[in-house]
C-alpha positions in Angstrom: 0.2 0.1 0.2 1.2 3.4 -0.9 2.3 5.5 2.1 0.0 8.5 0.9 -3.0 6.0 1.0 -2.1 4.7 4.3 -1.9 8.3 5.8 -5.0 9.3 4.3 -6.6 6.0 5.9 -4.9 6.6 9.2 -4.2 10.3 9.9 -1.8 10.0 12.7 -0.2 7.0 11.0 3.5 6.9 12.4 6.1 6.3 9.2 9.6 4.8 9.6 12.4 4.3 7.1 12.8 0.5 6.7 16.3 -0.8 7.9 16.7 -4.4 6.9 20.2 -4.3 8.0 19.3 -3.6 11.6 16.3 -5.8 11.7 18.7 -8.9 10.2 21.1 -7.8 13.3 18.4 -7.5 16.1 17.4 -11.1 14.8 21.0 -12.4 15.2 20.9 -11.2 18.6 18.0 -12.5 19.6 19.1 -15.9 18.2 22.4 -15.7 20.2 20.2 -15.3 23.3 18.1 -18.1 22.3 21.4 -20.3 21.9 22.6 -19.5 25.3 19.0 -21.0 27.0 17.2 -22.9 24.9 19.2 -25.2 22.6 22.7 -25.5 20.8 21.2 -25.6 17.3 19.6 -22.0 16.7 19.7 -19.9 13.4 18.1 -16.7 12.0 15.1 -17.4 9.9 14.5 -13.8 8.2 12.6 -11.5 8.4 10.9 -12.2 11.2 11.5 -15.6 12.8 14.1 -18.2 14.6 14.7 -21.7 13.5 15.6 -24.1 16.6 16.6 -27.7 16.5 15.7 -28.9 20.2 16.7 -32.3 19.8 18.9 -33.2 22.8 17.9 -30.2 24.9 14.3 -30.2 25.0 14.6 -32.3 28.3 16.5 -29.9 30.1 13.5 -27.6 30.0 11.1 -30.3 31.1 9.9 -31.5 27.8 8.7 -29.4 24.6 5.7 -28.0 25.6 7.5 -26.6 29.1 10.4 -25.4 26.5 8.0 -23.4 24.5 6.0 -21.8 27.2 9.3 -20.8 28.9 10.7 -19.4 26.0 7.7 -17.5 25.0 7.2 -16.4 28.8 10.9 -14.8 28.7 10.0 -13.0 25.2 6.8 -11.7 26.4 8.7 -10.2 29.6 11.2 -8.6 27.2 8.2 -6.9 25.4 8.1 -9.2 22.4 4.9 -11.1 21.1 5.9 -14.4 19.5 4.1 -17.9 18.1 6.3 -21.2 18.2 5.6 -24.3 16.9 7.3 -27.9 17.1 7.4 -30.3 14.1 9.4 -33.0 12.3 11.0 -30.3 9.9 11.8 -26.9 9.7 9.5 -26.2 6.9 6.5 -27.7 8.9 7.4 -25.9 11.9 7.7 -22.6 10.0 4.2 -23.1 8.4 2.5 -24.0 11.9 4.0 -21.3 13.8 2.9 -18.5 11.4 -0.4 -20.1 10.4 -1.6 -22.4 13.0 0.0 -21.6 16.7 -2.0 -19.6 19.2 0.5 -19.0 20.6 2.1 -22.4 20.3 1.6 -25.6 18.3 3.1 -29.0 18.8 2.6 -31.6 15.8 2.5 -35.3 16.6 5.7 -37.1 15.2 4.9 -38.0 11.8 1.8 -36.1 11.4 3.2 -33.2 9.3 1.0 -33.9 6.3 -2.3 -33.9 8.3 -1.2 -30.4 10.2 -0.4 -29.0 7.0 -3.1 -29.7 5.0 -5.5 -26.9 5.9 -2.8 -24.1 5.5 -2.8 -21.6 2.9 -0.5 -21.7 -0.1 1.9 -19.0 1.5 2.8 -21.7 4.5 5.1 -23.4 2.1 7.8 -20.7 1.8 6.9 -20.0 -2.1 7.4 -16.8 -4.3 4.5 -14.6 -4.5 4.3 -15.1 -8.3 3.8 -18.8 -7.5 1.6 -18.5 -4.8 -0.7 -16.3 -7.3 -0.3 -18.5 -10.2 -1.6 -21.4 -8.0 -4.8 -19.7 -6.8 -5.5 -18.7 -10.2 -5.8 -22.4 -11.1 -8.1 -22.9 -8.0 -5.6 -24.0 -5.4 -6.5 -22.7 -2.0 -4.2 -25.0 0.5 -1.5 -27.2 0.8 -3.9 -30.4 0.9 -5.0 -29.1 -2.4 -1.5 -29.7 -3.9 -0.4 -33.0 -1.9 -3.1 -35.0 -3.8 -1.8 -33.7 -7.4 0.6 -35.3 -9.4 4.1 -33.5 -9.3 5.1 -33.3 -13.0 2.5 -31.1 -14.2 2.9 -28.4 -11.4 6.8 -28.7 -11.8 6.4 -28.2 -15.4 4.5 -24.9 -14.9 5.8 -23.7 -11.8 9.3 -25.1 -11.8 11.2 -27.3 -9.1 10.9 -24.5 -6.4 7.2 -25.9 -5.5 8.4 -29.5 -5.3 11.2 -28.8 -3.2 9.3 -26.7 -0.6 6.5 -29.2 -0.5 9.4 -32.3 0.2 11.1 -29.9 2.9 7.7 -29.4 4.6 6.9 -33.0 4.9 10.4 -33.8 5.8 11.2 -36.1 2.6 14.1 -33.5 1.6 16.6 -32.7 4.1 17.2 -29.1 5.0 20.2 -28.4 7.4 20.3 -25.9 10.0 23.5 -24.1 10.0 23.8 -23.1 13.8 25.0 -19.1 14.7 28.1 -19.1 16.6 28.8 -16.0 18.4 32.2 -14.3 18.3 34.2 -15.2 21.2 32.7 -18.8 21.7 35.2 -21.4 23.3 35.0 -24.2 21.2 37.6 -27.1 20.1 36.7 -29.4 16.9 38.3 -32.8 15.9 38.0 -33.7 12.1 38.0 -37.3 11.2 40.0 -38.8 8.2 37.2 -41.7 8.3 34.0 -41.1 9.7 33.2 -43.1 13.4 30.3 -44.4 14.5 31.0 -47.0 17.3 29.8 -45.9 20.8 33.1 -46.4 22.3 34.7 -44.3 19.5 32.6 -41.6 20.2 33.1 -41.5 23.7 37.0 -41.8 23.2 37.0 -38.8 21.3 34.8 -36.7 23.6 37.4 -37.4 26.4 40.0 -35.9 24.4 37.9 -32.7 23.2 36.6 -32.3 27.0 40.4 -32.1 28.0 41.2 -29.8 25.7 38.3 -27.6 26.3 39.3 -27.6 29.8 42.5 -26.5 29.2 41.3 -23.7 27.4 38.8 -22.5 30.3 41.7 -23.0 32.7 43.8 -20.4 30.8 41.0 -17.7 30.8 40.0 -18.6 34.7 36.5 -19.6 33.5 34.4 -22.5 33.9 31.7 -23.9 31.9 27.7 -23.6 32.9 26.8 -25.2 29.8 28.2 -27.8 27.1 27.4 -28.4 23.6 28.3 -31.3 21.6 27.8 -31.1 17.8 28.7 -34.3 15.7 28.5 -33.3 12.0 27.5 -36.5 10.3 28.5 -37.2 6.2 24.7 -37.0 5.3 24.9 -33.1 6.1 23.0 -33.7 9.3 23.9 -32.5 12.8 23.1 -34.1 15.8 23.5 -32.2 19.0 23.9 -32.9 22.8 23.6 -30.4 25.5 24.6 -30.6 29.3 23.9 -28.1 32.0 25.6 -27.7 35.2 24.7 -26.5 38.5 27.8 -24.1 39.1 30.9 -23.5 36.8 32.9 -26.7 36.3 36.1 -27.4 34.2 36.8 -30.9 35.8 37.4 -33.0 32.6 36.3 -36.4 34.4 32.9 -35.0 35.4 32.2 -33.1 32.2 33.3 -36.4 30.2 30.8 -38.5 32.1 28.0 -36.2 31.4 28.5 -36.1 27.9 29.1 -39.8 27.8 26.1 -40.2 29.6 24.2 -38.8 26.1 25.9 -40.8 23.6 22.9 -43.2 23.4 20.9 -40.1 21.9 23.3 -39.6 18.9 22.2 -41.0 15.9 25.3 -41.4 14.0 24.0 -42.4 10.9 26.5 -43.1 8.1 29.0 -41.7 10.3 30.5 -38.6 12.1 33.0 -36.8 10.3 33.5 -33.8 12.8 32.9 -33.3 16.1 32.8 -29.9 17.8 32.3 -29.0 21.8 31.9 -25.7 22.8 30.7 -23.7 26.1 28.0 -21.0 25.2 27.7 -20.0 28.9 30.9 -20.0 31.0 31.6 -18.0 34.3 34.7 -17.0 36.1 36.2 -19.9 38.3 38.9 -19.3 40.5 41.4 -22.2 41.4 40.7 -23.5 44.8 42.7 -26.0 47.1 41.4 -29.5 46.9 40.2 -31.0 50.1 39.5 -29.1 53.5 42.4 -27.1 55.3 43.4 -27.9 58.8 41.2 -25.5 60.5 37.9 -25.5 57.9 35.9 -28.7 57.6 35.5 -30.0 54.2 32.0 -28.6 52.6 30.2 -31.5 50.9 29.7 -31.1 47.3 26.5 -32.0 45.8 27.0 -30.2 42.3 27.9 -33.5 40.6 24.8 -35.1 41.7 22.4 -32.7 40.8 24.3 -32.4 37.4 23.6 -36.1 36.6 19.9 -35.7 38.0 19.4 -32.5 36.1 20.7 -34.0 32.7 18.4 -37.0 33.0 15.0 -35.7 34.2 15.4 -31.9 33.3 16.6 -29.1 35.4 13.3 -27.7 36.0 12.6 -31.2 38.0 15.6 -30.6 40.6 14.8 -27.9 42.9 14.5 -26.7 46.4 11.8 -25.0 48.4 12.3 -21.8 49.8 10.0 -19.9 52.3 8.0 -16.7 51.3 6.7 -14.2 53.9 3.3 -15.0 53.2 0.4 -16.6 55.8 -1.1 -18.1 52.7 0.1 -21.5 52.6 0.1 -22.0 48.6 2.0 -18.8 48.5 4.0 -19.5 51.3 6.6 -21.3 49.1 8.7 -20.8 46.0 11.2 -23.2 44.1 14.9 -21.8 43.8 17.8 -24.1 42.0 19.3 -26.7 44.0 22.4 -24.9 45.1 21.1 -21.4 45.1 22.1 -19.1 47.9 19.6 -19.2 51.1 17.4 -16.3 50.8 17.4 -15.6 54.5 13.5 -16.3 55.2 12.6 -18.5 57.7 9.6 -21.1 57.9 6.8 -20.2 60.7 7.3 -21.8 63.8 4.2 -21.2 65.6 2.3 -24.0 63.9 3.6 -27.1 62.3 3.1 -27.6 58.5 2.8 -30.7 56.5 5.6 -32.3 54.5 3.4 -32.5 51.4 1.4 -29.8 50.4 -1.3 -30.5 47.3 -0.9 -28.7 44.3 -4.2 -27.3 45.1 -6.7 -27.8 47.8 -9.3 -30.6 47.0 -12.8 -30.9 48.3 -13.6 -33.3 50.9 -17.0 -34.3 52.6 -17.3 -33.7 56.2 -19.2 -33.8 59.3 -18.5 -31.2 61.9 -20.0 -29.1 64.6 -19.5 -25.2 63.5 -18.0 -22.7 64.5 -14.8 -24.1 65.9 -15.0 -28.0 66.4 -13.0 -30.3 63.8 -14.9 -32.7 61.8 -15.9 -36.3 63.1 -15.0 -37.7 59.6 -13.7 -37.0 56.2 -14.4 -38.4 53.0 -11.4 -37.8 50.5 -10.8 -39.6 47.1 -13.7 -41.7 47.7 -12.9 -43.2 50.8 -14.2 -42.5 54.6 -11.7 -41.7 57.3 -13.2 -41.3 61.0 -11.2 -38.6 62.9 -9.6 -39.9 66.1 -7.7 -36.8 66.8 -7.5 -33.0 65.9 -5.8 -29.9 66.8 -6.9 -26.5 65.7 -8.3 -24.0 64.6 -5.3 -21.9 63.2 -7.1 -18.8 61.5 -5.3 -17.6 58.3 -6.9 -14.4 57.0 -6.9 -13.4 53.4 -4.1 -11.1 51.9 -6.6 -8.0 51.3 -3.8 -6.0 49.7 -3.8 -8.5 46.8 -7.0 -9.0 46.1 -10.5 -7.4 46.9 -12.5 -10.6 47.4 -10.0 -11.5 49.9 -10.6 -8.4 52.3 -12.7 -10.4 54.6 -12.0 -14.1 53.9 -10.4 -16.6 56.2 -9.7 -20.1 56.6 -9.7 -22.4 59.6 -7.0 -25.1 59.6 -7.1 -28.2 61.6 -4.4 -31.0 62.0 -6.4 -34.4 62.1 -5.2 -37.7 62.3 -7.5 -41.1 61.1 -8.2 -44.5 62.9 -5.2 -45.9 60.7 -2.6 -43.0 62.2 -2.4 -41.0 58.7 -2.5 -37.4 59.5 -3.9 -34.8 57.3 -4.4 -30.9 57.1 -7.7 -29.6 56.3 -9.5 -26.5 56.2 -12.7 -24.8 56.2 -13.2 -21.8 53.9 -15.1 -19.1 56.0 -15.3 -18.6 59.8 -18.3 -20.9 60.3 -20.7 -18.1 61.0 -20.5 -15.5 58.3 -21.2 -16.5 55.1 -19.2 -13.4 53.7 -16.0 -14.6 54.9 -16.1 -18.1 52.4 -18.3 -20.9 51.4 -17.7 -22.7 54.4 -17.0 -25.8 52.5 -13.9 -28.2 53.7 -11.0 -29.0 51.4 -8.0 -31.4 52.3 -4.5 -29.3 51.9 -1.7 -31.0 53.1 -0.6 -34.4 54.3 1.9 -35.1 57.2 4.9 -37.4 57.2 
């Protein structure tokens, strides 16, 4: 649309000169940011996208869905609106992210054809002239093209149409050339003959780790993240990423963590180049091994935490820290396993259960209002008779957060059933005024 026509439609329209060079540079900076936090395989997908190969890295974020939620959440906090999709191929993910994601889309493995069928022709990254020509012939969606023979379409529109279809369906490789930042610490090894055996891969991982640790020691750094890129002879890259709780440059520990991931590497017809890099490194001063004469040795749990985090995901290894709040579900937060103490303490006037349910679960009870504990409770279809009880402990709502909590209260009780199991239950409301709560009963935690 001409600028003059746009200004006629929108009188206060702001017009800025396009700067493609600055846009590309900004997109590459964003790709480097994602490279450090999400996956070792990231590249810019101009003019407005990024392509990420998350194979070998999504487990560190709790899975594909959690990885996308975390990425979009960070982008939103930075003032960027984004959509994301995961599929078997770059072409399919590109199409789904722009025409199907709201704001995320997870395609089932092997289901790219079904997911792409209802999308418009522009989702195939075709030249505008080709898309217009296809519409003139009556084609509307990608599904219309999938059922047509290729030869007539190729004769009329050239090989680009077939190539884009094959790339989207995963029938043609579209390798990602990962972005490598300036100053990245990395070492590489090229092989005269491709390697494929797990034992050979492990041996060269040890050699690369030794070289990398020597460079880190020269610079006074420790690795917080390691990326192993295995370039196969078929122009594909197998990537492995491991994270570390604290900066490390111990060759034995780093080698063990990487070798634990060898089973995730598919060497195909062989690996011809191996590259080991550390996208995130932090200062690490040398320290004396073992405890001194006057200082007792401090147990080092970082090795165990690294093993667990790289097996089950960093999001699954954490500590619970107290938060200054009387409302139980707001009184705790997750912090990294080796994070420093926050300085806050747990309440001592009333004991708290060892296990707090994700959300209070409704129970059936019989109790004498307003201050008596239940005689029995029915939870998850099982009726339990109360043998002992202690309470109530009254907790008031946080009126400064929500108006609905201005007069809301909860009365908590500790109860013990005939089998000796102890539970933490509460009544919503004070038992007299309906405005303080619904007077329904809930189970919120379990002791022991």
